[in-house]
DRENLO-28902 format. One record per residue: x, y, z of N, C-alpha, C, O in turn. Coordinates in steps of 0.2 Angstrom, whole numbers. Layout:
BEGIN
X|Y|Z|X|Y|Z|X|Y|Z|X|Y|Z
...
END
This chain:
BEGIN
4|-6|0|0|0|0|4|6|0|9|7|4
3|11|-5|7|17|-5|6|21|1|11|25|3
1|21|4|0|25|10|5|23|16|8|27|19
6|17|17|11|14|22|18|17|20|22|20|24
20|16|13|26|19|11|27|26|12|32|29|14
21|30|11|22|37|12|23|39|19|26|44|21
19|35|24|20|37|31|27|35|33|30|39|37
30|30|30|37|29|32|42|34|30|46|36|33
40|37|23|45|42|20|44|48|24|49|52|25
38|50|27|37|56|31|40|55|38|40|60|42
41|49|40|44|48|47|39|47|52|41|46|58
32|46|51|27|44|56|27|37|57|24|35|62
30|33|53|30|26|54|37|23|53|41|27|49
39|18|56|46|15|55|45|9|50|41|5|52
49|8|45|48|2|41|49|-4|45|54|-5|49
45|-9|44|45|-15|47|43|-21|43|38|-21|40
48|-25|42|47|-30|36|41|-35|38|37|-37|33
39|-36|44|33|-40|46|27|-37|44|22|-40|42
27|-30|46|21|-26|44|20|-26|36|15|-26|34
26|-25|33|25|-24|25|23|-31|22|20|-30|17
24|-36|26|22|-43|23|14|-43|23|11|-47|19
11|-39|27|3|-39|27|0|-35|22|-5|-36|20
4|-30|19|1|-25|15|-2|-29|8|-7|-27|6
1|-34|5|-2|-37|-1|-8|-40|1|-13|-40|-3
-9|-43|7|-15|-46|9|-21|-41|10|-27|-42|7
-19|-35|13|-24|-30|13|-26|-27|7|-32|-26|5
-21|-26|2|-23|-24|-4|-27|-29|-8|-31|-26|-12
-26|-35|-7|-30|-40|-11|-37|-39|-9|-42|-39|-13
-39|-39|-2|-45|-38|0|-48|-31|-2|-54|-31|-5
-45|-26|-2|-47|-19|-5|-49|-20|-12|-54|-17|-14
-44|-23|-16|-46|-23|-23|-52|-27|-25|-56|-25|-29
-53|-33|-21|-58|-37|-23|-65|-34|-20|-70|-34|-24
-65|-30|-15|-71|-26|-13|-72|-21|-18|-78|-20|-20
-67|-17|-21|-68|-12|-25|-71|-15|-32|-75|-11|-36
-70|-21|-34|-72|-24|-40|-79|-27|-40|-82|-29|-45
-82|-27|-34|-89|-30|-33|-94|-25|-36|-93|-19|-35
-99|-28|-40|-104|-24|-42|-108|-20|-36|-109|-24|-31
-110|-14|-37|-114|-11|-32|-120|-7|-35|-120|-6|-41
-124|-5|-31|-130|-1|-33|-134|-4|-38|-135|-10|-38
-138|0|-41|-143|-3|-46|-140|-8|-51|-143|-13|-53
-134|-6|-54|-131|-9|-59|-130|-16|-57|-131|-21|-60
-127|-17|-51|-125|-23|-48|-132|-27|-47|-132|-33|-48
-137|-24|-44|-143|-28|-43|-146|-30|-50|-149|-36|-50
-146|-26|-55|-149|-28|-61|-145|-34|-64|-148|-38|-68
-138|-34|-63|-134|-39|-66|-136|-46|-63|-136|-51|-66
-138|-46|-57|-140|-52|-53|-146|-54|-56|-147|-60|-57
-151|-50|-57|-158|-51|-59|-157|-54|-66|-161|-59|-68
-152|-51|-70|-152|-53|-77|-148|-60|-78|-148|-63|-83
-147|-63|-72|-144|-70|-73|-137|-71|-72|-134|-77|-72
-133|-65|-71|-126|-66|-69|-125|-70|-63|-129|-69|-58
-119|-73|-62|-118|-76|-56|-117|-71|-50|-114|-66|-51
-119|-74|-44|-118|-70|-38|-110|-69|-37|-106|-74|-38
-107|-63|-35|-100|-62|-35|-97|-67|-30|-101|-69|-25
-91|-70|-31|-88|-75|-27|-87|-71|-20|-85|-65|-20
-88|-75|-14|-86|-72|-8|-79|-70|-7|-75|-74|-10
-78|-65|-4|-71|-62|-3|-68|-65|3|-71|-65|9
-62|-68|3|-59|-70|9|-56|-64|13|-52|-60|10
-58|-64|19|-55|-58|23|-48|-60|26|-45|-64|23
-47|-57|32|-40|-57|35|-41|-58|42|-44|-54|45
-37|-63|45|-37|-63|52|-30|-62|54|-25|-66|53
-28|-56|57|-21|-54|58|-20|-55|66|-23|-51|70
-15|-60|68|-14|-61|75|-7|-60|76|-2|-61|72
-5|-59|83|1|-58|85|2|-54|92|-4|-53|95
7|-53|94|8|-50|101|6|-43|101|5|-40|96
6|-40|107|4|-34|108|9|-29|106|15|-30|106
6|-23|103|11|-18|100|14|-19|94|19|-15|92
12|-24|90|16|-26|84|13|-22|78|16|-22|72
8|-18|79|5|-14|73|-1|-17|70|-3|-14|64
-4|-22|73|-10|-25|69|-15|-19|68|-18|-19|63
-17|-16|74|-23|-11|73|-21|-5|69|-25|-3|65
-15|-3|69|-12|2|64|-13|0|57|-16|4|53
-11|-6|55|-12|-8|48|-20|-9|47|-22|-7|41
-24|-11|51|-31|-12|50|-34|-5|49|-38|-4|45
-32|0|53|-35|7|52|-33|10|46|-37|13|43
-27|9|43|-25|11|37|-29|8|31|-31|12|27
-31|2|32|-35|-1|27|-42|1|28|-45|3|23
-45|2|34|-52|4|35|-53|11|32|-58|13|29
-48|15|33|-48|22|31|-49|23|24|-51|28|21
-47|18|20|-47|18|13|-52|13|10|-51|11|4
-57|10|14|-61|5|11|-66|8|6|-68|13|6
-66|4|0|-70|6|-5|-78|4|-5|-82|6|-9
-80|2|1|-87|0|2|-89|2|9|-85|4|13
-96|2|10|-98|4|17|-95|-1|22|-96|-7|21
-92|2|27|-88|-2|32|-89|1|39|-91|6|40
-88|-3|44|-88|-1|51|-82|-4|54|-80|-10|53
-79|0|58|-73|-2|62|-75|-2|69|-77|3|72
-75|-8|73|-77|-8|80|-74|-13|84|-71|-18|81
-73|-12|91|-70|-16|95|-75|-22|96|-81|-22|96
-72|-28|96|-76|-34|95|-80|-35|101|-86|-37|100
-78|-33|107|-83|-34|113|-89|-29|112|-94|-32|113
-88|-23|110|-93|-18|109|-98|-21|103|-104|-21|104
-96|-24|98|-100|-27|93|-104|-33|95|-110|-33|94
-101|-37|99|-105|-43|102|-110|-40|107|-116|-43|107
-109|-35|110|-114|-32|115|-120|-30|111|-126|-31|113
-119|-26|105|-124|-24|101|-128|-30|98|-134|-29|98
-125|-35|96|-128|-41|94|-133|-44|99|-138|-46|98
-130|-45|105|-134|-48|110|-140|-43|112|-146|-46|113
-139|-37|112|-145|-32|113|-150|-33|107|-156|-33|109
-148|-34|101|-152|-35|95|-156|-41|96|-162|-42|94
-153|-47|98|-156|-53|99|-161|-53|104|-167|-55|104
-160|-49|110|-165|-49|115|-171|-45|113|-176|-46|115
-170|-39|109|-175|-36|107|-180|-40|102|-186|-39|102
-177|-44|98|-181|-48|93|-184|-53|97|-190|-55|95
-181|-56|102|-185|-61|106|-191|-58|110|-196|-61|110
-190|-52|113|-196|-48|116|-202|-47|111|-207|-47|113
-200|-46|105|-205|-45|99|-208|-51|97|-212|-51|93
-206|-57|100|-209|-63|98|-206|-66|91|-209|-71|88
-200|-64|89|-197|-66|83|-194|-74|84|-190|-75|88
-197|-78|80|-195|-85|81|-187|-86|81|-184|-90|85
-184|-84|75|-177|-84|74|-174|-77|76|-173|-73|71
-172|-76|82|-170|-69|85|-164|-67|82|-163|-61|81
-159|-71|79|-153|-69|77|-154|-67|69|-149|-63|67
-159|-69|66|-160|-68|59|-160|-60|57|-157|-57|53
-165|-56|61|-165|-49|59|-159|-45|61|-158|-40|58
-155|-48|66|-149|-44|67|-144|-45|62|-141|-40|60
-143|-51|59|-139|-52|53|-141|-48|47|-137|-45|44
-148|-48|46|-151|-44|40|-149|-36|41|-147|-33|36
-150|-34|47|-149|-27|48|-141|-25|47|-140|-20|44
-137|-29|50|-130|-28|49|-128|-28|41|-125|-23|39
-130|-33|38|-128|-34|31|-131|-29|26|-129|-27|21
-137|-26|28|-140|-21|24|-137|-14|25|-137|-10|20
-132|-13|30|-129|-7|31|-122|-7|29|-119|-1|27
-118|-12|29|-111|-12|28|-109|-19|24|-113|-24|23
-104|-18|20|-101|-24|17|-94|-26|20|-91|-31|18
-92|-22|24|-85|-24|27|-85|-22|35|-87|-17|37
-83|-27|39|-83|-27|46|-75|-27|48|-72|-32|46
-73|-22|51|-66|-22|54|-66|-23|61|-68|-18|65
-64|-28|64|-64|-29|71|-57|-28|74|-52|-30|72
-57|-25|80|-51|-24|84|-51|-29|90|-56|-29|93
-46|-33|90|-45|-38|96|-51|-43|96|-55|-43|101
-51|-47|91|-56|-53|92|-54|-57|97|-49|-60|97
-59|-58|102|-58|-63|107|-64|-65|110|-69|-61|110
-65|-71|113|-71|-73|115|-70|-75|123|-66|-80|124
-73|-72|127|-73|-74|134|-79|-75|137|-80|-78|143
-85|-74|134|-92|-74|137|-95|-80|133|-95|-81|127
-98|-85|137|-101|-91|134|-107|-89|130|-109|-92|125
-111|-83|132|-116|-81|128|-114|-79|121|-117|-81|116
-108|-76|120|-105|-74|114|-103|-81|110|-104|-81|104
-100|-85|114|-97|-91|111|-103|-95|108|-101|-99|103
-109|-95|111|-114|-100|108|-117|-97|102|-121|-100|98
-116|-90|100|-120|-87|94|-115|-85|89|-118|-84|83
-109|-85|90|-104|-82|85|-104|-86|78|-104|-84|73
-105|-93|79|-105|-97|73|-110|-96|68|-109|-94|62
-116|-96|71|-122|-94|67|-122|-87|64|-124|-85|59
-120|-82|69|-120|-75|67|-115|-74|61|-117|-71|56
-109|-77|61|-104|-75|56|-106|-79|50|-104|-77|44
-108|-85|50|-110|-89|45|-116|-85|41|-116|-85|35
-120|-82|44|-125|-78|41|-123|-72|38|-125|-70|32
-118|-68|41|-115|-62|38|-111|-64|32|-111|-60|27
-107|-69|32|-103|-71|26|-108|-73|21|-107|-71|15
-114|-76|22|-118|-78|17|-122|-72|14|-124|-72|8
-122|-67|18|-125|-60|15|-120|-56|11|-121|-50|9
-113|-58|11|-108|-55|7|-104|-50|11|-101|-46|9
-104|-51|18|-100|-46|22|-93|-49|23|-92|-55|24
-88|-45|22|-81|-47|22|-79|-45|29|-81|-39|32
-74|-49|32|-72|-47|39|-64|-47|39|-61|-51|36
-62|-41|42|-54|-41|43|-54|-40|51|-57|-35|53
-50|-44|54|-49|-43|61|-42|-44|64|-38|-47|61
-41|-41|70|-35|-42|73|-36|-46|79|-42|-47|82
-31|-50|82|-32|-54|88|-25|-55|91|-20|-55|87
-25|-56|97|-18|-58|100|-18|-66|100|-12|-68|102
-23|-69|98|-23|-77|98|-24|-80|91|-28|-77|87
-20|-85|90|-22|-89|84|-29|-92|84|-31|-93|90
-33|-93|79|-40|-95|79|-41|-101|84|-46|-101|87
-36|-106|83|-37|-112|87|-37|-111|95|-39|-115|99
-35|-105|97|-34|-103|104|-40|-99|107|-40|-97|113
-44|-97|102|-50|-93|104|-55|-97|109|-56|-103|108
-57|-94|114|-61|-97|119|-58|-103|122|-61|-108|124
-52|-103|123|-48|-109|125|-50|-110|132|-50|-106|137
-51|-117|134|-54|-119|140|-61|-116|142|-62|-117|148
-64|-114|137|-71|-111|139|-76|-116|140|-75|-122|138
-81|-114|144|-87|-119|145|-90|-121|139|-92|-117|134
-91|-128|138|-95|-130|132|-91|-128|125|-94|-127|120
-84|-129|126|-80|-126|120|-82|-130|114|-81|-128|108
-84|-137|114|-85|-141|108|-90|-138|104|-90|-139|98
-95|-134|107|-100|-131|103|-98|-124|99|-101|-122|95
-92|-122|101|-89|-116|98|-84|-118|93|-83|-114|88
-82|-124|92|-77|-126|87|-79|-125|80|-75|-123|76
-86|-126|78|-88|-124|71|-86|-117|69|-85|-116|63
-86|-112|74|-85|-105|73|-77|-105|71|-76|-101|66
-73|-108|74|-66|-108|72|-65|-111|65|-61|-108|61
-69|-116|63|-68|-119|57|-71|-114|51|-68|-113|46
-76|-110|53|-78|-105|48|-73|-99|47|-72|-97|42
-70|-97|53|-65|-92|52|-59|-94|48|-57|-90|43
-57|-100|49|-51|-103|45|-53|-104|38|-49|-104|33
-59|-105|36|-62|-106|29|-63|-99|26|-61|-99|20
-65|-94|29|-67|-88|26|-62|-82|27|-63|-77|24
-57|-83|31|-52|-78|32|-45|-81|31|-44|-86|34
-41|-77|28|-34|-79|28|-31|-77|35|-31|-72|37
-28|-82|38|-25|-82|44|-17|-80|43|-14|-84|40
-15|-74|46|-8|-72|46|-5|-70|53|-8|-67|56
1|-73|54|4|-71|60|9|-65|59|13|-66|55
7|-60|62|12|-54|62|17|-55|67|16|-53|73
23|-57|65|28|-59|69|34|-54|69|39|-56|68
32|-48|71|37|-43|72|41|-44|78|38|-45|84
47|-43|78|51|-43|85|50|-37|89|53|-37|95
47|-32|86|47|-25|90|40|-24|93|35|-25|89
40|-23|99|34|-21|102|34|-13|103|37|-10|107
30|-10|98|31|-3|97|27|1|103|29|6|105
22|-2|106|18|1|111|23|1|117|23|6|121
27|-5|118|31|-5|124|37|0|123|39|4|128
39|1|117|45|5|115|43|12|117|47|16|119
37|14|116|35|21|117|34|23|124|34|29|126
34|18|128|34|19|135|41|18|138|42|20|144
46|16|134|53|15|137|56|21|139|56|26|136
58|21|145|61|27|148|56|32|151|58|37|154
50|31|150|44|35|153|42|32|159|40|26|160
41|36|164|38|34|171|31|32|169|28|35|165
29|27|173|22|24|172|18|24|179|12|23|179
22|27|184|18|28|191|20|35|193|26|36|194
15|39|194|15|46|196|12|47|203|7|45|204
16|50|207|14|52|213|18|59|216|24|59|214
15|63|219|8|63|221|3|65|215|6|66|209
-3|65|216|-8|67|211|-8|75|210|-12|78|214
-4|78|206|-4|85|205|-5|87|198|-5|82|194
-4|93|197|-4|96|190|1|93|185|0|91|179
7|92|188|12|89|184|11|81|182|12|79|176
8|78|187|6|71|186|1|70|180|1|66|176
-4|75|181|-10|75|176|-7|76|169|-10|73|164
-3|81|169|0|83|162|4|77|159|3|76|153
8|74|163|12|68|161|7|63|158|9|60|153
2|61|162|-3|56|159|-6|58|153|-7|54|149
-8|64|153|-11|67|147|-7|66|141|-9|64|135
0|68|142|4|67|136|5|59|134|5|58|128
5|55|139|5|48|137|-1|46|133|-1|42|128
-7|48|136|-13|46|132|-13|49|125|-15|45|120
-11|55|124|-11|58|118|-6|54|113|-8|53|107
0|53|116|5|49|112|2|42|109|4|40|104
-1|39|114|-3|32|112|-10|32|108|-11|27|104
-14|37|109|-21|36|106|-22|42|101|-27|42|98
-18|47|101|-20|53|97|-25|57|101|-28|62|98
-26|56|108|-31|60|111|-38|58|110|-43|62|111
-39|51|109|-46|48|108|-50|50|113|-48|50|119
-57|51|112|-62|52|117|-67|47|117|-72|48|122
-67|42|113|-73|37|113|-72|33|120|-67|32|122
-78|30|122|-78|26|127|-80|19|125|-81|17|119
-79|14|130|-81|7|128|-85|4|134|-83|5|140
-91|2|132|-95|-1|137|-95|-9|137|-97|-12|131
-93|-12|142|-93|-20|142|-99|-22|146|-100|-19|152
-102|-27|144|-108|-30|148|-106|-36|151|-103|-41|148
-107|-36|158|-105|-42|162|-111|-44|166|-113|-41|170
-114|-50|164|-120|-52|167|-126|-47|167|-129|-46|173
-127|-43|162|-132|-39|162|-130|-32|164|-134|-27|164
-124|-31|167|-122|-25|170|-118|-21|165|-114|-24|161
-118|-14|165|-113|-10|161|-107|-9|165|-107|-6|170
-101|-11|162|-95|-9|165|-92|-4|160|-90|-6|154
-91|2|161|-89|8|157|-82|10|158|-80|11|163
-78|9|152|-71|12|152|-72|19|149|-73|19|143
-72|24|152|-73|31|150|-70|33|143|-72|37|139
-63|31|143|-60|32|137|-56|26|134|-53|23|138
-57|25|128|-54|18|125|-52|19|118|-56|22|114
-46|16|116|-44|16|109|-39|11|108|-34|11|111
-40|7|103|-35|1|101|-32|-2|107|-26|-3|107
-37|-5|112|-34|-9|117|-31|-5|123|-29|-8|128
-31|2|122|-29|6|128|-35|10|131|-39|13|128
-35|9|138|-41|12|141|-38|17|147|-33|17|149
-43|22|148|-41|27|153|-47|28|158|-53|29|155
-46|27|164|-52|28|169|-49|30|176|-43|30|177
-53|33|180|-51|35|187|-52|29|192|-55|24|190
-49|29|197|-50|24|203|-57|23|204|-59|18|205
-61|29|205|-68|29|207|-72|26|201|-77|23|203
-70|27|195|-74|24|189|-74|16|190|-79|13|189
-68|13|192|-67|6|192|-68|3|199|-70|-3|200
-66|6|204|-66|4|211|-72|7|215|-73|4|221
-75|12|213|-80|15|217|-87|12|216|-92|15|219
-87|8|211|-94|4|210|-93|-3|212|-88|-6|214
-99|-6|213|-100|-13|215|-98|-18|210|-102|-22|208
-91|-18|208|-89|-23|203|-85|-28|207|-83|-27|213
-85|-34|204|-82|-40|207|-77|-43|202|-75|-40|197
-74|-49|204|-69|-52|200|-71|-53|193|-67|-52|189
-77|-55|192|-79|-56|185|-79|-50|181|-77|-50|175
-81|-44|183|-80|-38|180|-73|-36|178|-71|-34|173
-69|-37|183|-62|-35|182|-58|-40|177|-54|-38|173
-60|-46|177|-58|-51|172|-60|-49|165|-56|-50|160
-66|-47|164|-68|-44|158|-64|-38|155|-62|-37|150
-63|-34|160|-59|-28|159|-52|-30|156|-49|-27|151
-49|-34|160|-42|-36|159|-42|-40|152|-37|-40|149
-47|-43|150|-47|-46|144|-48|-42|138|-46|-43|132
-51|-36|139|-53|-31|134|-47|-26|133|-47|-22|128
-43|-25|138|-38|-20|138|-31|-23|138|-29|-28|141
-26|-19|134|-19|-21|134|-15|-16|138|-9|-18|140
-18|-10|139|-14|-5|143|-20|-1|147|-24|2|143
-19|0|153|-24|4|157|-20|10|160|-15|9|164
-23|15|159|-21|21|163|-26|22|168|-32|24|167
-24|22|175|-29|22|180|-26|28|184|-21|29|187
-31|33|185|-29|39|188|-32|40|195|-37|37|197
-29|44|199|-32|47|206|-33|41|211|-38|41|214
-28|37|212|-28|32|217|-27|35|224|-22|38|225
-32|35|228|-32|38|235|-28|35|240|-26|29|239
-28|38|246|-26|34|252|-31|29|254|-37|30|254
-29|23|255|-34|17|257|-34|16|264|-28|15|267
-39|17|267|-40|16|274|-47|12|276|-50|9|272
-48|12|283|-55|9|285|-61|12|281|-66|9|280
-60|19|280|-66|22|277|-67|21|270|-73|22|268
-63|18|267|-64|16|260|-62|8|259|-59|7|254
-63|4|264|-61|-3|264|-64|-7|258|-60|-10|255
-70|-6|256|-73|-9|250|-70|-7|244|-68|-12|239
-68|-1|243|-65|1|237|-58|-1|237|-55|-3|231
-55|-2|242|-48|-5|243|-48|-12|241|-43|-14|237
-53|-16|243|-53|-23|241|-54|-24|234|-51|-28|230
-58|-19|231|-59|-19|223|-53|-18|220|-51|-21|215
-49|-13|222|-43|-11|219|-38|-17|219|-35|-18|214
-38|-20|225|-33|-26|225|-35|-32|220|-31|-34|216
-42|-33|219|-45|-37|214|-43|-35|207|-41|-39|203
-44|-29|206|-42|-26|199|-35|-27|198|-33|-29|192
-30|-25|202|-23|-26|201|-22|-33|200|-17|-35|195
-25|-38|203|-23|-45|202|-25|-47|195|-22|-51|192
-31|-45|193|-34|-47|186|-29|-44|181|-27|-47|176
-27|-38|182|-22|-35|177|-16|-38|177|-13|-39|172
-13|-40|183|-7|-43|183|-7|-50|180|-2|-52|176
-12|-54|181|-12|-61|178|-13|-60|171|-11|-65|167
-16|-55|168|-17|-55|161|-12|-51|158|-12|-50|152
-7|-49|161|-1|-45|159|-3|-39|155|0|-37|150
-8|-35|158|-10|-29|156|-5|-23|158|-4|-23|164
-2|-19|154|2|-14|156|-2|-9|160|-8|-7|158
1|-6|165|-2|-1|169|1|6|170|7|6|171
-2|11|169|0|18|170|-4|21|175|-10|21|174
-2|24|180|-6|26|185|-4|32|189|2|34|189
-8|36|192|-6|41|197|-10|40|203|-15|37|204
-6|41|209|-8|39|215|-6|45|220|-1|49|219
-9|45|226|-7|50|231|-1|48|235|2|53|237
2|42|234|8|40|237|11|34|234|8|31|229
17|32|236|21|27|233|17|20|235|13|20|240
17|15|231|13|9|232|13|6|240|8|5|242
19|6|243|20|4|250|16|8|255|15|6|260
15|14|253|12|19|258|4|20|256|1|25|259
2|17|251|-5|18|250|-10|15|255|-15|18|256
-8|10|258|-13|6|263|-9|4|269|-6|-2|269
-8|8|274|-4|6|280|-7|5|286|-4|3|291
-14|6|286|-17|4|293|-24|2|291|-27|4|286
-27|-3|296|-34|-5|295|-33|-12|292|-28|-15|290
-39|-16|293|-40|-23|290|-38|-23|283|-40|-19|279
-34|-28|281|-32|-28|274|-25|-25|273|-22|-26|267
-22|-21|277|-16|-18|276|-10|-23|275|-6|-22|271
-10|-29|279|-5|-34|278|-5|-37|271|0|-38|268
-12|-39|269|-13|-42|263|-11|-37|257|-9|-40|252
-11|-31|258|-10|-26|253|-3|-26|251|-1|-23|246
2|-29|255|9|-29|253|10|-33|247|14|-31|243
6|-38|245|7|-41|239|5|-37|233|8|-37|228
-1|-33|234|-3|-28|229|3|-23|228|4|-21|222
6|-20|233|11|-15|232|17|-18|229|20|-15|224
18|-24|230|24|-28|226|22|-28|219|27|-27|215
16|-30|217|14|-31|210|14|-24|207|16|-23|201
12|-19|210|12|-12|207|20|-10|206|21|-7|201
24|-12|210|31|-11|209|34|-15|203|37|-12|198
32|-21|203|34|-25|197|31|-23|190|35|-23|185
25|-20|191|22|-18|184|25|-12|182|23|-10|176
29|-8|186|32|-2|183|39|-4|179|41|1|176
41|-10|180|47|-12|176|46|-11|168|41|-13|166
51|-8|165|50|-7|158|49|-13|154|45|-13|149
51|-19|156|51|-25|153|45|-29|155|43|-35|152
41|-27|160|35|-31|163|30|-31|157|28|-27|154
27|-37|157|21|-38|152|24|-41|146|19|-43|142
30|-41|144|32|-44|138|31|-51|137|32|-55|142
28|-53|132|27|-60|131|28|-62|124|29|-58|119
28|-69|122|29|-71|116|23|-70|112|17|-69|115
23|-69|105|17|-68|101|12|-73|102|13|-79|103
6|-70|103|0|-75|104|-1|-76|111|-6|-79|112
3|-74|115|1|-75|123|-4|-71|125|-6|-71|131
END
C-alpha cells in the first residue's frame, strides 16, 4: 500500500518487514471489494442471470501486543471502497446480544436472523479490533452469526492476540464453539504478524508509568502519554457483564483510561475485572487515593483489579497519592496489601508484560 510507504517516508512510521508482509493481503481484500458490483447496476446484473459475486476471503491478523496490527487495519479501513464499520469486538457482540434480546421480546422465532439482516443491509465490510471470546453467551452465537454475515456478502478483517485455534480456550462447552473456528479458517486468511518489535512498549521505554503525588504535573504527564498512544481519543467502551454495564470512559485500540472511582468506586467484582483485563492491553488508572478503613470496600476492589491486570499481563500507567507501599498502611487488609504493592512495583518495570506472540 502506497499509504504505508508514504508514512514511512514522512517519518510517522518506521519500516517493518513483518508489517510490510501484510500489505499485499490487505490490498487484495481492498481490490476485490472495489471490483464488486454495487448499486442498481449490480442488482440488475444479478436479476439478469449473472452469477452472484464470489465471496471475498477476509483477513485474520494475529500476533503479540504492540506489533502494529490495529495500525495496519486502520490504514486499510480508512481507505475502504465499500460501506464499512470499524469496531471493538466486545462492543460489537454487545450490540448483537441487545439486538437478539429485542427480537426475542418482539416474539421473533429466529431472533438472530433480523440482526444479521440489519448488519448486512448497512455495511459490506466489518473491521474488528481484538477478536476474542470470553463470554459463553457470545461463544454460543458467533458461529451462526458469522455464517449468516458471510452468506450475506459481508467481508471481515480482524486483529487478535490469539491464533484462531486458541479462541475461547478452556471455555465452558467449547466443543459447541469449534464450528466457529472452522468458519474463520475457511473464510479468512490467517496471518501471524511476527514482528520482533513491540512498538507500544517502546513508546513507554524510559517514561515513568507511576506518578505520585496526584498533582498538575502528574496529570499533564498522563495526558501526554494518552495523547501519544491514542492521538487523544475520546470514545468510550461499554462492556456488559451479566447484564451490568462496565464503562471504560476512554478507550482506543486496546488502551483504556479511567479513574480509581470509575473502576473501584462501583460494586464490581472479580468477573467484571476479568472482563476488563481481557478487553484492555494497557490501562491508565488515575487518582488512586489513600486506602483506609473508610474506603475498605474500594480498597478490596482495587486489590482485585490489580490481580486481574497482573495475571493478564496488562500494562499499567497510574497516578496515586503516594508510593505503592504507603497507599494502605493501617486497617484490616493492610498486611494483605503488601502483595498488591509488590505487584504495582513489578508492573512499573519497563520489561514487565512482555510475552511471546500470541500469549
